[in-house]
N, CA, C and O atoms as a printed pandas DataFrame, in Angstrom:
     atom_number atom_name residue_name chain_id  residue_number  x_coord  y_coord  z_coord
0              1         N          MET        A               1   48.025   95.241  107.610
1              2        CA          MET        A               1   46.933   94.958  108.511
2              3         C          MET        A               1   45.885   96.058  108.371
3              4         O          MET        A               1   46.227   97.223  108.168
4              5         N          ASN        A               2   44.636   95.697  108.477
5              6        CA          ASN        A               2   43.531   96.630  108.321
6              7         C          ASN        A               2   43.094   97.146  109.690
7              8         O          ASN        A               2   42.545   96.393  110.495
8              9         N          PHE        A               3   43.338   98.430  109.951
9             10        CA          PHE        A               3   42.953   99.046  111.223
10            11         C          PHE        A               3   41.716   99.900  111.027
11            12         O          PHE        A               3   41.574  100.585  110.013
12            13         N          GLN        A               4   40.821   99.856  112.004
13            14        CA          GLN        A               4   39.639  100.706  112.003
14            15         C          GLN        A               4   39.703  101.582  113.246
15            16         O          GLN        A               4   39.811  101.078  114.364
16            17         N          PHE        A               5   39.636  102.887  113.049
17            18        CA          PHE        A               5   39.693  103.865  114.130
18            19         C          PHE        A               5   38.288  104.404  114.338
19            20         O          PHE        A               5   37.631  104.816  113.382
20            21         N          LYS        A               6   37.820  104.404  115.592
21            22        CA          LYS        A               6   36.478  104.923  115.830
22            23         C          LYS        A               6   36.279  105.274  117.297
23            24         O          LYS        A               6   37.018  104.839  118.180
24            25         N          ILE        A               7   35.249  106.079  117.515
25            26        CA          ILE        A               7   34.833  106.419  118.872
26            27         C          ILE        A               7   33.977  105.263  119.390
27            28         O          ILE        A               7   33.068  104.790  118.709
28            29         N          ILE        A               8   34.284  104.826  120.596
29            30        CA          ILE        A               8   33.528  103.752  121.235
30            31         C          ILE        A               8   32.380  104.403  122.002
31            32         O          ILE        A               8   32.616  105.242  122.871
32            33         N          PRO        A               9   31.149  104.026  121.691
33            34        CA          PRO        A               9   30.012  104.624  122.416
34            35         C          PRO        A               9   30.125  104.365  123.920
35            36         O          PRO        A               9   30.593  103.309  124.344
36            37         N          ASN        A              10   29.697  105.330  124.707
37            38        CA          ASN        A              10   29.784  105.198  126.164
38            39         C          ASN        A              10   29.074  103.957  126.682
39            40         O          ASN        A              10   29.469  103.402  127.708
40            41         N          ASP        A              11   28.034  103.516  125.988
41            42        CA          ASP        A              11   27.328  102.299  126.403
42            43         C          ASP        A              11   28.194  101.048  126.256
43            44         O          ASP        A              11   27.881  100.005  126.831
44            45         N          ASN        A              12   29.279  101.149  125.489
45            46        CA          ASN        A              12   30.151   99.995  125.239
46            47         C          ASN        A              12   31.519  100.124  125.911
47            48         O          ASN        A              12   32.459   99.427  125.530
48            49         N          LEU        A              13   31.642  100.998  126.896
49            50        CA          LEU        A              13   32.948  101.223  127.518
50            51         C          LEU        A              13   33.492  100.011  128.263
51            52         O          LEU        A              13   34.698   99.933  128.497
52            53         N          ASP        A              14   32.641   99.066  128.642
53            54        CA          ASP        A              14   33.150   97.888  129.342
54            55         C          ASP        A              14   34.210   97.148  128.525
55            56         O          ASP        A              14   35.071   96.477  129.094
56            57         N          GLN        A              15   34.154   97.266  127.187
57            58        CA          GLN        A              15   35.115   96.550  126.361
58            59         C          GLN        A              15   36.543   97.096  126.493
59            60         O          GLN        A              15   37.498   96.420  126.110
60            61         N          ILE        A              16   36.694   98.308  127.030
61            62        CA          ILE        A              16   38.048   98.854  127.166
62            63         C          ILE        A              16   38.703   98.437  128.481
63            64         O          ILE        A              16   39.909   98.613  128.652
64            65         N          ILE        A              17   37.920   97.884  129.411
65            66        CA          ILE        A              17   38.422   97.544  130.748
66            67         C          ILE        A              17   39.660   96.642  130.693
67            68         O          ILE        A              17   40.629   96.928  131.397
68            69         N          PRO        A              18   39.680   95.575  129.898
69            70        CA          PRO        A              18   40.892   94.725  129.877
70            71         C          PRO        A              18   42.158   95.474  129.449
71            72         O          PRO        A              18   43.240   95.195  129.965
72            73         N          LEU        A              19   42.036   96.416  128.516
73            74        CA          LEU        A              19   43.214   97.160  128.075
74            75         C          LEU        A              19   43.685   98.136  129.145
75            76         O          LEU        A              19   44.886   98.258  129.386
76            77         N          VAL        A              20   42.745   98.835  129.791
77            78        CA          VAL        A              20   43.115   99.777  130.849
78            79         C          VAL        A              20   43.670   99.009  132.055
79            80         O          VAL        A              20   44.581   99.481  132.735
80            81         N          TYR        A              21   43.121   97.846  132.304
81            82        CA          TYR        A              21   43.636   96.973  133.377
82            83         C          TYR        A              21   45.087   96.594  133.085
83            84         O          TYR        A              21   45.932   96.650  133.979
84            85         N          ALA        A              22   45.381   96.214  131.851
85            86        CA          ALA        A              22   46.758   95.865  131.461
86            87         C          ALA        A              22   47.679   97.074  131.552
87            88         O          ALA        A              22   48.824   96.948  131.986
88            89         N          LEU        A              23   47.193   98.243  131.148
89            90        CA          LEU        A              23   47.985   99.471  131.223
90            91         C          LEU        A              23   48.457   99.729  132.648
91            92         O          LEU        A              23   49.595  100.143  132.869
92            93         N          ASN        A              24   47.580   99.482  133.607
93            94        CA          ASN        A              24   47.892   99.727  135.017
94            95         C          ASN        A              24   48.508   98.513  135.708
95            96         O          ASN        A              24   48.579   98.466  136.936
96            97         N          ASP        A              25   48.953   97.531  134.922
97            98        CA          ASP        A              25   49.581   96.319  135.470
98            99         C          ASP        A              25   48.732   95.674  136.552
99           100         O          ASP        A              25   49.267   95.101  137.502
100          101         N          GLY        A              26   47.423   95.760  136.420
101          102        CA          GLY        A              26   46.527   95.133  137.377
102          103         C          GLY        A              26   46.460   95.803  138.730
103          104         O          GLY        A              26   45.909   95.232  139.671
104          105         N          LYS        A              27   47.013   97.008  138.854
105          106        CA          LYS        A              27   47.020   97.711  140.147
106          107         C          LYS        A              27   45.643   98.216  140.544
107          108         O          LYS        A              27   45.384   98.462  141.722
108          109         N          VAL        A              28   44.757   98.371  139.564
109          110        CA          VAL        A              28   43.378   98.777  139.822
110          111         C          VAL        A              28   42.507   97.628  139.319
111          112         O          VAL        A              28   42.604   97.236  138.157
112          113         N          SER        A              29   41.666   97.097  140.182
113          114        CA          SER        A              29   40.865   95.925  139.820
114          115         C          SER        A              29   39.912   96.241  138.672
115          116         O          SER        A              29   39.524   97.390  138.461
116          117         N          GLU        A              30   39.548   95.200  137.939
117          118        CA          GLU        A              30   38.594   95.379  136.847
118          119         C          GLU        A              30   37.246   95.862  137.383
119          120         O          GLU        A              30   36.571   96.663  136.737
120          121         N          GLU        A              31   36.861   95.384  138.542
121          122        CA          GLU        A              31   35.601   95.818  139.155
122          123         C          GLU        A              31   35.621   97.318  139.449
123          124         O          GLU        A              31   34.653   98.022  139.164
124          125         N          LEU        A              32   36.723   97.803  140.017
125          126        CA          LEU        A              32   36.844   99.226  140.313
126          127         C          LEU        A              32   36.908  100.045  139.020
127          128         O          LEU        A              32   36.324  101.126  138.946
128          129         N          LEU        A              33   37.610   99.541  138.007
129          130        CA          LEU        A              33   37.646  100.240  136.724
130          131         C          LEU        A              33   36.243  100.376  136.134
131          132         O          LEU        A              33   35.883  101.441  135.633
132          133         N          LYS        A              34   35.456   99.314  136.191
133          134        CA          LYS        A              34   34.083   99.379  135.676
134          135         C          LYS        A              34   33.286  100.448  136.413
135          136         O          LYS        A              34   32.553  101.220  135.795
136          137         N          SER        A              35   33.429  100.488  137.719
137          138        CA          SER        A              35   32.728  101.488  138.525
138          139         C          SER        A              35   33.158  102.899  138.138
139          140         O          SER        A              35   32.324  103.792  137.981
140          141         N          ARG        A              36   34.451  103.087  137.987
141          142        CA          ARG        A              36   34.958  104.420  137.637
142          143         C          ARG        A              36   34.520  104.834  136.239
143          144         O          ARG        A              36   34.158  105.990  136.021
144          145         N          PHE        A              37   34.549  103.900  135.288
145          146        CA          PHE        A              37   34.121  104.254  133.937
146          147         C          PHE        A              37   32.622  104.519  133.871
147          148         O          PHE        A              37   32.176  105.262  132.997
148          149         N          ASN        A              38   31.843  103.943  134.757
149          150        CA          ASN        A              38   30.425  104.292  134.829
150          151         C          ASN        A              38   30.254  105.748  135.235
151          152         O          ASN        A              38   29.316  106.407  134.786
152          153         N          GLU        A              39   31.148  106.261  136.077
153          154        CA          GLU        A              39   31.126  107.687  136.424
154          155         C          GLU        A              39   31.684  108.528  135.283
155          156         O          GLU        A              39   31.113  109.556  134.918
156          157         N          ILE        A              40   32.803  108.080  134.727
157          158        CA          ILE        A              40   33.489  108.828  133.668
158          159         C          ILE        A              40   32.567  109.092  132.488
159          160         O          ILE        A              40   32.576  110.189  131.931
160          161         N          LYS        A              41   31.774  108.105  132.101
161          162        CA          LYS        A              41   30.941  108.291  130.910
162          163         C          LYS        A              41   29.855  109.335  131.102
163          164         O          LYS        A              41   29.183  109.709  130.141
164          165         N          GLN        A              42   29.674  109.809  132.324
165          166        CA          GLN        A              42   28.730  110.894  132.591
166          167         C          GLN        A              42   29.410  112.259  132.503
167          168         O          GLN        A              42   28.762  113.295  132.659
168          169         N          GLN        A              43   30.719  112.254  132.252
169          170        CA          GLN        A              43   31.498  113.488  132.228
170          171         C          GLN        A              43   31.843  113.854  130.785
171          172         O          GLN        A              43   31.322  113.234  129.857
172          173         N          ASN        A              44   32.691  114.825  130.580
173          174        CA          ASN        A              44   33.033  115.339  129.255
174          175         C          ASN        A              44   34.110  114.461  128.612
175          176         O          ASN        A              44   35.219  114.915  128.331
176          177         N          TYR        A              45   33.759  113.207  128.390
177          178        CA          TYR        A              45   34.701  112.155  128.021
178          179         C          TYR        A              45   34.206  111.400  126.800
179          180         O          TYR        A              45   33.013  111.134  126.651
180          181         N          GLU        A              46   35.149  111.062  125.932
181          182        CA          GLU        A              46   34.913  110.128  124.836
182          183         C          GLU        A              46   36.075  109.144  124.835
183          184         O          GLU        A              46   37.132  109.414  125.406
184          185         N          CYS        A              47   35.871  108.013  124.196
185          186        CA          CYS        A              47   36.924  107.013  124.115
186          187         C          CYS        A              47   37.144  106.634  122.656
187          188         O          CYS        A              47   36.196  106.298  121.946
188          189         N          ALA        A              48   38.391  106.689  122.213
189          190        CA          ALA        A              48   38.753  106.286  120.854
190          191         C          ALA        A              48   39.413  104.917  120.910
191          192         O          ALA        A              48   40.190  104.624  121.819
192          193         N          GLY        A              49   39.096  104.088  119.932
193          194        CA          GLY        A              49   39.678  102.758  119.881
194          195         C          GLY        A              49   40.161  102.413  118.488
195          196         O          GLY        A              49   39.739  102.995  117.490
196          197         N          VAL        A              50   41.054  101.453  118.457
197          198        CA          VAL        A              50   41.534  100.896  117.195
198          199         C          VAL        A              50   41.155   99.422  117.189
199          200         O          VAL        A              50   41.392   98.698  118.157
200          201         N          PHE        A              51   40.569   98.997  116.092
201          202        CA          PHE        A              51   40.115   97.618  115.942
202          203         C          PHE        A              51   40.781   96.989  114.727
203          204         O          PHE        A              51   41.081   97.663  113.742
204          205         N          THR        A              52   41.005   95.695  114.817
205          206        CA          THR        A              52   41.376   94.892  113.660
206          207         C          THR        A              52   40.624   93.578  113.794
207          208         O          THR        A              52   40.660   92.934  114.842
208          209         N          ASP        A              53   39.953   93.191  112.739
209          210        CA          ASP        A              53   39.124   91.975  112.762
210          211         C          ASP        A              53   38.193   91.973  113.975
211          212         O          ASP        A              53   38.049   90.953  114.649
212          213         N          ASN        A              54   37.565   93.114  114.250
213          214        CA          ASN        A              54   36.627   93.302  115.371
214          215         C          ASN        A              54   37.259   93.127  116.741
215          216         O          ASN        A              54   36.538   93.024  117.734
216          217         N          GLU        A              55   38.581   93.091  116.826
217          218        CA          GLU        A              55   39.283   93.007  118.111
218          219         C          GLU        A              55   39.781   94.398  118.482
219          220         O          GLU        A              55   40.428   95.066  117.676
220          221         N          LEU        A              56   39.475   94.837  119.712
221          222        CA          LEU        A              56   39.973   96.115  120.211
222          223         C          LEU        A              56   41.438   95.941  120.584
223          224         O          LEU        A              56   41.766   95.144  121.463
224          225         N          ILE        A              57   42.329   96.690  119.915
225          226        CA          ILE        A              57   43.768   96.506  120.136
226          227         C          ILE        A              57   44.450   97.756  120.691
227          228         O          ILE        A              57   45.601   97.694  121.124
228          229         N          ALA        A              58   43.750   98.884  120.681
229          230        CA          ALA        A              58   44.331  100.129  121.202
230          231         C          ALA        A              58   43.199  101.034  121.660
231          232         O          ALA        A              58   42.077  100.966  121.158
232          233         N          VAL        A              59   43.525  101.883  122.627
233          234        CA          VAL        A              59   42.494  102.728  123.223
234          235         C          VAL        A              59   43.117  103.996  123.791
235          236         O          VAL        A              59   44.280  104.000  124.194
236          237         N          THR        A              60   42.340  105.063  123.821
237          238        CA          THR        A              60   42.694  106.252  124.581
238          239         C          THR        A              60   41.430  107.006  124.946
239          240         O          THR        A              60   40.473  107.072  124.174
240          241         N          GLY        A              61   41.451  107.567  126.131
241          242        CA          GLY        A              61   40.371  108.451  126.544
242          243         C          GLY        A              61   40.622  109.842  126.010
243          244         O          GLY        A              61   41.769  110.241  125.807
244          245         N          LEU        A              62   39.556  110.576  125.784
245          246        CA          LEU        A              62   39.618  111.952  125.297
246          247         C          LEU        A              62   38.803  112.819  126.251
247          248         O          LEU        A              62   37.577  112.721  126.298
248          249         N          TRP        A              63   39.492  113.666  127.006
249          250        CA          TRP        A              63   38.824  114.605  127.920
250          251         C          TRP        A              63   38.803  115.977  127.268
251          252         O          TRP        A              63   39.860  116.551  127.007
252          253         N          PHE        A              64   37.622  116.509  127.001
253          254        CA          PHE        A              64   37.489  117.800  126.337
254          255         C          PHE        A              64   37.244  118.900  127.360
255          256         O          PHE        A              64   36.451  118.744  128.289
256          257         N          CYS        A              65   37.946  120.023  127.168
257          258        CA          CYS        A              65   37.765  121.172  128.045
258          259         C          CYS        A              65   38.291  122.424  127.346
259          260         O          CYS        A              65   38.878  122.354  126.266
260          261         N          THR        A              66   38.067  123.566  127.987
261          262        CA          THR        A              66   38.644  124.821  127.501
262          263         C          THR        A              66   39.633  125.293  128.550
263          264         O          THR        A              66   39.288  125.436  129.723
264          265         N          ARG        A              67   40.853  125.532  128.125
265          266        CA          ARG        A              67   41.921  125.954  129.036
266          267         C          ARG        A              67   42.211  127.437  128.809
267          268         O          ARG        A              67   42.156  127.932  127.683
268          269         N          HIS        A              68   42.519  128.129  129.897
269          270        CA          HIS        A              68   42.753  129.570  129.791
270          271         C          HIS        A              68   43.956  129.903  128.919
271          272         O          HIS        A              68   43.978  130.965  128.297
272          273         N          TYR        A              69   44.944  129.041  128.854
273          274        CA          TYR        A              69   46.187  129.354  128.142
274          275         C          TYR        A              69   46.224  128.891  126.693
275          276         O          TYR        A              69   47.144  129.266  125.965
276          277         N          ILE        A              70   45.237  128.072  126.236
277          278        CA          ILE        A              70   45.301  127.575  124.861
278          279         C          ILE        A              70   43.937  127.524  124.181
279          280         O          ILE        A              70   43.865  127.410  122.958
280          281         N          GLY        A              71   42.865  127.605  124.947
281          282        CA          GLY        A              71   41.527  127.487  124.362
282          283         C          GLY        A              71   41.013  126.058  124.440
283          284         O          GLY        A              71   41.371  125.304  125.345
284          285         N          LYS        A              72   40.160  125.693  123.472
285          286        CA          LYS        A              72   39.570  124.355  123.493
286          287         C          LYS        A              72   40.670  123.313  123.305
287          288         O          LYS        A              72   41.486  123.402  122.388
288          289         N          SER        A              73   40.668  122.327  124.196
289          290        CA          SER        A              73   41.741  121.355  124.246
290          291         C          SER        A              73   41.178  119.968  124.522
291          292         O          SER        A              73   40.054  119.816  124.999
292          293         N          VAL        A              74   41.978  118.977  124.213
293          294        CA          VAL        A              74   41.658  117.600  124.584
294          295         C          VAL        A              74   42.866  117.030  125.313
295          296         O          VAL        A              74   44.009  117.249  124.913
296          297         N          GLU        A              75   42.597  116.296  126.386
297          298        CA          GLU        A              75   43.667  115.607  127.097
298          299         C          GLU        A              75   43.498  114.114  126.865
299          300         O          GLU        A              75   42.449  113.538  127.155
300          301         N          LEU        A              76   44.553  113.497  126.336
301          302        CA          LEU        A              76   44.548  112.045  126.149
302          303         C          LEU        A              76   44.796  111.385  127.491
303          304         O          LEU        A              76   45.600  111.861  128.292
304          305         N          ASP        A              77   44.104  110.293  127.727
305          306        CA          ASP        A              77   44.214  109.567  128.984
306          307         C          ASP        A              77   44.244  108.077  128.671
307          308         O          ASP        A              77   43.646  107.631  127.692
308          309         N          HIS        A              78   44.920  107.333  129.476
309          310        CA          HIS        A              78   45.065  105.879  129.348
310          311         C          HIS        A              78   45.279  105.435  127.898
311          312         O          HIS        A              78   44.525  104.627  127.354
312          313         N          VAL        A              79   46.347  106.000  127.287
313          314        CA          VAL        A              79   46.733  105.599  125.933
314          315         C          VAL        A              79   47.383  104.221  126.039
315          316         O          VAL        A              79   48.351  104.038  126.777
316          317         N          TYR        A              80   46.846  103.262  125.303
317          318        CA          TYR        A              80   47.385  101.899  125.391
318          319         C          TYR        A              80   47.215  101.175  124.065
319          320         O          TYR        A              80   46.143  101.194  123.460
320          321         N          ILE        A              81   48.290  100.540  123.626
321          322        CA          ILE        A              81   48.286   99.653  122.460
322          323         C          ILE        A              81   48.778   98.297  122.938
323          324         O          ILE        A              81   49.802   98.209  123.616
324          325         N          LYS        A              82   48.053   97.239  122.588
325          326        CA          LYS        A              82   48.484   95.900  122.981
326          327         C          LYS        A              82   49.915   95.672  122.503
327          328         O          LYS        A              82   50.261   96.050  121.384
328          329         N          PRO        A              83   50.745   95.062  123.336
329          330        CA          PRO        A              83   52.181   94.912  123.004
330          331         C          PRO        A              83   52.459   94.299  121.636
331          332         O          PRO        A              83   53.394   94.720  120.955
332          333         N          GLU        A              84   51.673   93.322  121.226
333          334        CA          GLU        A              84   51.936   92.652  119.946
334          335         C          GLU        A              84   51.648   93.534  118.732
335          336         O          GLU        A              84   51.972   93.154  117.607
336          337         N          PHE        A              85   51.046   94.703  118.942
337          338        CA          PHE        A              85   50.741   95.621  117.849
338          339         C          PHE        A              85   51.608   96.882  117.884
339          340         O          PHE        A              85   51.395   97.807  117.101
340          341         N          ARG        A              86   52.574   96.913  118.782
341          342        CA          ARG        A              86   53.461   98.079  118.895
342          343         C          ARG        A              86   54.613   97.982  117.897
343          344         O          ARG        A              86   54.904   96.918  117.349
344          345         N          ASN        A              87   55.259   99.130  117.679
345          346        CA          ASN        A              87   56.466   99.225  116.850
346          347         C          ASN        A              87   56.234   98.849  115.396
347          348         O          ASN        A              87   57.124   98.318  114.732
348          349         N          ASN        A              88   55.016   99.133  114.902
349          350        CA          ASN        A              88   54.736   98.892  113.484
350          351         C          ASN        A              88   54.064  100.089  112.817
351          352         O          ASN        A              88   53.536   99.970  111.712
352          353         N          GLY        A              89   54.084  101.250  113.492
353          354        CA          GLY        A              89   53.486  102.459  112.937
354          355         C          GLY        A              89   52.058  102.719  113.375
355          356         O          GLY        A              89   51.484  103.750  113.023
356          357         N          LEU        A              90   51.471  101.803  114.139
357          358        CA          LEU        A              90   50.091  101.984  114.574
358          359         C          LEU        A              90   49.933  103.219  115.462
359          360         O          LEU        A              90   48.952  103.951  115.328
360          361         N          GLY        A              91   50.883  103.458  116.365
361          362        CA          GLY        A              91   50.801  104.619  117.242
362          363         C          GLY        A              91   50.721  105.915  116.456
363          364         O          GLY        A              91   49.923  106.796  116.776
364          365         N          LYS        A              92   51.541  106.028  115.436
365          366        CA          LYS        A              92   51.534  107.232  114.592
366          367         C          LYS        A              92   50.197  107.363  113.860
367          368         O          LYS        A              92   49.637  108.457  113.787
368          369         N          LEU        A              93   49.685  106.264  113.321
369          370        CA          LEU        A              93   48.382  106.296  112.652
370          371         C          LEU        A              93   47.273  106.705  113.620
371          372         O          LEU        A              93   46.395  107.496  113.276
372          373         N          PHE        A              94   47.326  106.153  114.844
373          374        CA          PHE        A              94   46.319  106.464  115.859
374          375         C          PHE        A              94   46.374  107.945  116.226
375          376         O          PHE        A              94   45.334  108.597  116.313
376          377         N          MET        A              95   47.573  108.482  116.443
377          378        CA          MET        A              95   47.710  109.898  116.790
378          379         C          MET        A              95   47.231  110.792  115.652
379          380         O          MET        A              95   46.601  111.820  115.899
380          381         N          ASN        A              96   47.522  110.415  114.411
381          382        CA          ASN        A              96   47.037  111.198  113.264
382          383         C          ASN        A              96   45.514  111.201  113.219
383          384         O          ASN        A              96   44.901  112.239  112.971
384          385         N          TRP        A              97   44.899  110.036  113.460
385          386        CA          TRP        A              97   43.439  109.952  113.461
386          387         C          TRP        A              97   42.863  110.828  114.584
387          388         O          TRP        A              97   41.905  111.571  114.370
388          389         N          ILE        A              98   43.451  110.734  115.771
389          390        CA          ILE        A              98   42.995  111.541  116.906
390          391         C          ILE        A              98   43.123  113.024  116.585
391          392         O          ILE        A              98   42.185  113.791  116.804
392          393         N          ASN        A              99   44.278  113.433  116.066
393          394        CA          ASN        A              99   44.481  114.849  115.735
394          395         C          ASN        A              99   43.413  115.351  114.773
395          396         O          ASN        A              99   42.876  116.443  114.960
396          397         N          ASN        A             100   43.100  114.566  113.748
397          398        CA          ASN        A             100   42.068  114.967  112.789
398          399         C          ASN        A             100   40.695  115.029  113.461
399          400         O          ASN        A             100   39.926  115.963  113.234
400          401         N          TYR        A             101   40.399  114.038  114.280
401          402        CA          TYR        A             101   39.096  113.988  114.952
402          403         C          TYR        A             101   38.898  115.197  115.869
403          404         O          TYR        A             101   37.861  115.858  115.810
404          405         N          VAL        A             102   39.881  115.483  116.709
405          406        CA          VAL        A             102   39.711  116.572  117.673
406          407         C          VAL        A             102   39.802  117.945  117.002
407          408         O          VAL        A             102   39.201  118.906  117.482
408          409         N          THR        A             103   40.536  118.044  115.911
409          410        CA          THR        A             103   40.567  119.296  115.152
410          411         C          THR        A             103   39.180  119.595  114.589
411          412         O          THR        A             103   38.726  120.739  114.616
412          413         N          GLU        A             104   38.510  118.561  114.079
413          414        CA          GLU        A             104   37.148  118.738  113.569
414          415         C          GLU        A             104   36.189  119.171  114.680
415          416         O          GLU        A             104   35.177  119.817  114.406
416          417         N          LYS        A             105   36.496  118.823  115.923
417          418        CA          LYS        A             105   35.657  119.222  117.057
418          419         C          LYS        A             105   36.061  120.598  117.595
419          420         O          LYS        A             105   35.493  121.067  118.582
420          421         N          GLY        A             106   37.039  121.246  116.952
421          422        CA          GLY        A             106   37.411  122.602  117.321
422          423         C          GLY        A             106   38.547  122.725  118.318
423          424         O          GLY        A             106   38.775  123.815  118.843
424          425         N          CYS        A             107   39.261  121.659  118.597
425          426        CA          CYS        A             107   40.358  121.726  119.572
426          427         C          CYS        A             107   41.577  122.431  118.991
427          428         O          CYS        A             107   41.927  122.250  117.825
428          429         N          ALA        A             108   42.212  123.239  119.832
429          430        CA          ALA        A             108   43.423  123.959  119.450
430          431         C          ALA        A             108   44.683  123.238  119.922
431          432         O          ALA        A             108   45.788  123.576  119.498
432          433         N          SER        A             109   44.519  122.233  120.809
433          434        CA          SER        A             109   45.700  121.531  121.334
434          435         C          SER        A             109   45.323  120.145  121.839
435          436         O          SER        A             109   44.160  119.839  122.104
436          437         N          VAL        A             110   46.358  119.323  121.961
437          438        CA          VAL        A             110   46.253  117.996  122.553
438          439         C          VAL        A             110   47.273  117.941  123.674
439          440         O          VAL        A             110   48.428  118.325  123.490
440          441         N          GLU        A             111   46.846  117.462  124.840
441          442        CA          GLU        A             111   47.737  117.340  125.992
442          443         C          GLU        A             111   47.676  115.911  126.514
443          444         O          GLU        A             111   46.723  115.181  126.242
444          445         N          LEU        A             112   48.690  115.522  127.259
445          446        CA          LEU        A             112   48.687  114.205  127.891
446          447         C          LEU        A             112   49.734  114.158  128.986
447          448         O          LEU        A             112   50.630  114.999  129.057
448          449         N          ASN        A             113   49.598  113.160  129.833
449          450        CA          ASN        A             113   50.606  112.849  130.836
450          451         C          ASN        A             113   51.191  111.488  130.489
451          452         O          ASN        A             113   50.509  110.640  129.913
452          453         N          THR        A             114   52.436  111.286  130.836
453          454        CA          THR        A             114   53.068  109.989  130.668
454          455         C          THR        A             114   53.925  109.733  131.896
455          456         O          THR        A             114   54.533  110.654  132.442
456          457         N          TYR        A             115   53.970  108.492  132.324
457          458        CA          TYR        A             115   54.746  108.160  133.514
458          459         C          TYR        A             115   56.228  108.445  133.288
459          460         O          TYR        A             115   56.751  108.212  132.198
460          461         N          VAL        A             116   56.903  108.949  134.322
461          462        CA          VAL        A             116   58.294  109.373  134.182
462          463         C          VAL        A             116   59.216  108.229  133.764
463          464         O          VAL        A             116   60.223  108.473  133.100
464          465         N          GLN        A             117   58.901  106.998  134.132
465          466        CA          GLN        A             117   59.761  105.876  133.791
466          467         C          GLN        A             117   59.446  105.276  132.415
467          468         O          GLN        A             117   60.120  104.339  131.987
468          469         N          ASN        A             118   58.447  105.795  131.727
469          470        CA          ASN        A             118   58.049  105.248  130.433
470          471         C          ASN        A             118   58.820  105.939  129.309
471          472         O          ASN        A             118   58.258  106.739  128.561
472          473         N          TYR        A             119   60.094  105.627  129.200
473          474        CA          TYR        A             119   60.987  106.303  128.260
474          475         C          TYR        A             119   60.568  106.105  126.804
475          476         O          TYR        A             119   60.723  107.012  125.985
476          477         N          ALA        A             120   60.043  104.938  126.481
477          478        CA          ALA        A             120   59.623  104.695  125.092
478          479         C          ALA        A             120   58.514  105.664  124.690
479          480         O          ALA        A             120   58.491  106.151  123.560
480          481         N          SER        A             121   57.587  105.947  125.621
481          482        CA          SER        A             121   56.516  106.887  125.281
482          483         C          SER        A             121   57.061  108.298  125.130
483          484         O          SER        A             121   56.599  109.056  124.277
484          485         N          HIS        A             122   58.048  108.657  125.957
485          486        CA          HIS        A             122   58.631  110.005  125.852
486          487         C          HIS        A             122   59.203  110.204  124.454
487          488         O          HIS        A             122   58.942  111.224  123.816
488          489         N          LYS        A             123   59.970  109.250  123.981
489          490        CA          LYS        A             123   60.571  109.339  122.646
490          491         C          LYS        A             123   59.474  109.444  121.589
491          492         O          LYS        A             123   59.560  110.262  120.673
492          493         N          PHE        A             124   58.450  108.614  121.723
493          494        CA          PHE        A             124   57.351  108.630  120.758
494          495         C          PHE        A             124   56.687  109.997  120.709
495          496         O          PHE        A             124   56.493  110.552  119.627
496          497         N          TYR        A             125   56.334  110.549  121.876
497          498        CA          TYR        A             125   55.626  111.826  121.883
498          499         C          TYR        A             125   56.511  112.980  121.403
499          500         O          TYR        A             125   56.026  113.889  120.730
500          501         N          TYR        A             126   57.802  112.952  121.741
501          502        CA          TYR        A             126   58.717  113.954  121.187
502          503         C          TYR        A             126   58.690  113.897  119.659
503          504         O          TYR        A             126   58.614  114.926  118.989
504          505         N          ASN        A             127   58.752  112.683  119.126
505          506        CA          ASN        A             127   58.735  112.511  117.669
506          507         C          ASN        A             127   57.417  112.947  117.044
507          508         O          ASN        A             127   57.364  113.269  115.857
508          509         N          GLU        A             128   56.359  112.957  117.838
509          510        CA          GLU        A             128   55.055  113.400  117.357
510          511         C          GLU        A             128   54.865  114.913  117.512
511          512         O          GLU        A             128   53.803  115.437  117.175
512          513         N          GLY        A             129   55.882  115.617  118.019
513          514        CA          GLY        A             129   55.819  117.069  118.125
514          515         C          GLY        A             129   55.359  117.604  119.473
515          516         O          GLY        A             129   55.137  118.806  119.618
516          517         N          TYR        A             130   55.215  116.726  120.460
517          518        CA          TYR        A             130   54.820  117.181  121.806
518          519         C          TYR        A             130   56.020  117.798  122.509
519          520         O          TYR        A             130   57.165  117.410  122.279
520          521         N          GLN        A             131   55.731  118.763  123.367
521          522        CA          GLN        A             131   56.746  119.413  124.187
522          523         C          GLN        A             131   56.351  119.286  125.651
523          524         O          GLN        A             131   55.167  119.207  125.978
524          525         N          ILE        A             132   57.338  119.266  126.517
525          526        CA          ILE        A             132   57.053  119.228  127.949
526          527         C          ILE        A             132   56.641  120.627  128.393
527          528         O          ILE        A             132   57.383  121.593  128.214
528          529         N          LEU        A             133   55.443  120.721  128.976
529          530        CA          LEU        A             133   54.921  122.003  129.425
530          531         C          LEU        A             133   55.158  122.209  130.916
531          532         O          LEU        A             133   55.376  123.336  131.362
532          533         N          GLY        A             134   55.115  121.137  131.677
533          534        CA          GLY        A             134   55.271  121.266  133.121
534          535         C          GLY        A             134   55.321  119.911  133.776
535          536         O          GLY        A             134   55.494  118.894  133.105
536          537         N          TYR        A             135   55.171  119.892  135.070
537          538        CA          TYR        A             135   55.156  118.666  135.844
538          539         C          TYR        A             135   53.725  118.365  136.268
539          540         O          TYR        A             135   52.935  119.281  136.494
540          541         N          HIS        A             136   53.400  117.117  136.372
541          542        CA          HIS        A             136   52.098  116.686  136.876
542          543         C          HIS        A             136   52.291  116.264  138.324
543          544         O          HIS        A             136   53.062  115.349  138.613
544          545         N          PHE        A             137   51.596  116.923  139.224
545          546        CA          PHE        A             137   51.701  116.597  140.648
546          547         C          PHE        A             137   50.455  115.857  141.087
547          548         O          PHE        A             137   49.372  116.094  140.551
548          549         N          LEU        A             138   50.591  114.962  142.054
549          550        CA          LEU        A             138   49.479  114.196  142.601
550          551         C          LEU        A             138   49.631  114.108  144.102
551          552         O          LEU        A             138   50.711  113.824  144.619
552          553         N          LYS        A             139   48.535  114.356  144.795
553          554        CA          LYS        A             139   48.492  114.167  146.234
554          555         C          LYS        A             139   47.290  113.306  146.548
555          556         O          LYS        A             139   46.158  113.710  146.283
556          557         N          LYS        A             140   47.508  112.133  147.103
557          558        CA          LYS        A             140   46.393  111.269  147.468
558          559         C          LYS        A             140   45.794  111.764  148.771
559          560         O          LYS        A             140   46.512  112.094  149.714
560          561         N          LEU        A             141   44.491  111.812  148.812
561          562        CA          LEU        A             141   43.761  112.280  150.002
562          563         C          LEU        A             141   43.147  111.113  150.754
563          564         O          LEU        A             141   42.497  111.314  151.780
C-alpha cells in the first residue's frame, strides 16, 4: 500500500475531526472538537497525517516545547490509526517519519501519554524504545 506522510496545514484541521472523534469513542462531540481545534491551531501545534489514495487514515498532534529536563521536545497527542490499517507496520512507519521530522526541527525527545487500559499501545511504544517516565495526573475543574 502506498502511504503518504505529511503535515496537515492548520487551515485544514477540520479533516482530522472524524478520527479524533473515533479515538475518543464519541465522548467529545464533533462540534466541540472543531471549537477546540480552532483554539489549538493558534498554539504551538502541528498535525501529522498519513494518507492513502487521498484518504486520511492516521493522525497525531505534535506539541512543541522546551522542557527543563531534556531540552526541545515534542509531545504526541491524539495518536490514531483507523482500525482497518492497524497491525501491518503502518504505526512503525509513522513513528519513524515523525522521529525524522521532529529531529530536523531540533527536538531532543518525543513524549506522549497513553490511556492505562490501552495495553496494545503500551506494547507498541515499548517496542519503539519509549520508557515510562512518570504518571499523568488530571484534575477537572
